[in-house]
C-alpha positions, 0 to 999 in steps of 0.5 A, a space after each residue: 711340817 715335814 722335812 724330806 729327801 728326793 729319792 734320787 739322792 740315793 739311787 737312780 733305779 726305782 725297782 723294788 730294791 731301789 725303792 727299799 734302799 731309798 726309803 731306808 737311807 732317807 730314814 737313816 739320814 733323819 728325814 720325815 718324808 721321801 719323795 719318789 720320782 715317778 718318771 714311769 708310773 706304769 712300772 712303779 712297784 707300789 706294793 714295795 714302796 708301801 711296805 717300805 714306807 710303812 716299815 720305816 714310818 715315813 711320809 711320802 710324796 711323788 713328782 715327775 717331769 713330762 717328756 716330749 712324748 707326754 707333753 701336754 702343751 703339744 699340738 698333737 692330741 695323742 701326745 696330750 692324751 698320753 700325758 694326761 694318762 701318765 699324770 692320772 696314774 701318778 696321782 693314783 699312786 700317790 693316793 695308794 701310798 697314802 701320800 698327800 702331795 703330787 708335784 713337779 714339771 707336770 704342765 709341760 715337758 721338762 726340757 729346753 724349748 727353742 720357742 715360747 709356749 703357744 697360746 694353744 699349748 698353754 690352753 691345752 696345759 691348763 685344761 689337762 691340769 684342771 682334769 688332773 687336779 679334779 682327779 686328785 681332789 677326789 683322792 685327797 691329793 694336792 697338786 703343785 706346779 714346780 717353777 723351773 728355769 728357762 732351760 727346763 720349761 717355757 711355761 713357768 719360770 717364776 713364782 708370779 707366772 705360776 700364781 697366774 696359771 693356778 688362778 686361771 685353772 682355779 682348783 682349790 687343791 692346785 698350788 705352787 711348788 718353789 725350788 731354790 735352785 731354780 729361783 736362784 736362776 730366775 727370780 730377783 731375790 729369794 724373799 719376795 717370791 715366797 710372799 707373792 705365792 704365799 696363799 698357794 705355796 704348797 711345796 718346797 724343794 731345797 737345792 744349792 746353786 750347783 746342786 751339791 752340798 747346801 751352804 756351799 753355793 750362791 743360794 741366799 738360804 737365810 732370806 728364803 727361810 725367813 720368808 717361809 717363816 714370815 708366811 708360816 709355811 707348813 708344807 713339805 720342805 724336800 732336799 734335792 741334789 744330783 751328782 753323776 755318782 748316782 745316775 738315772 740315765 734319762 733324767 741325768 742327761 736332761 738335767 746335765 749332771 756331768 760331774 760328781 758334786 758329791 760321792 758320799 750320799 749318806 754324809 750329804 743327806 745327813 748334812 742336808 737334814 741338819 742344815 734345813 732343820 737348823 735354818 728353821 730353828 734360827 728363823 723360829 727364834 726371830 719371834 723372840 727378838 
């Protein structure tokens, strides 16, 4: 199991300097893995990222959220084709970096929809994700679909929805990505969804209800980590937090990051690393009871 940190905790810019800064701070905070946001994979500096993670001995994963221009649920074939091309390139980057996990809101645009997904849009999404999963399989990459709240997608809002989608696509390297921030909005509790998705749960994001310091909001982390222990989860557990102190313009606007929930990301990261590891130790101790 690797404990990781999302790159946007450290910087909103992922040019070569931003990449190096994010990797250095991830390592200094005690994490094992960095998750790069590949919002524009065609401009991502793979060489800089590879050199930085090798220098600091970190594992790597990557994620992204599709936009309206790359929405694979779109009725416009050109938009779907653009989304497919972007996802294929993102998978290639993960493989080039030596990573094993690609995840995020990759099955629709990451935005507030005003209508339910259409049957045709859902078919288009599944057909495209099947192609992405096949491409990833050839490169040793696992693809995980992040379950997000109703304000960020109209396709997958619960673990059970994701499980049904994954079953329909039916690719061995395609699975589910749960995020405690989104679960706290949409799920009935923090325990059952982990058990429901256990066979396909590949990736986890840890975020507080207000996206700030872990343990200061309403997320029931105790039961969530107990559920991870129950299923013997061994995939990446990655801390994700946002504040207007670190701005990635397009993403910050879409996520509604309007205020500073923290200003010191060094302290925030070290706290998150310790918080997650302490929860895992506590859960592991249950076997001694």
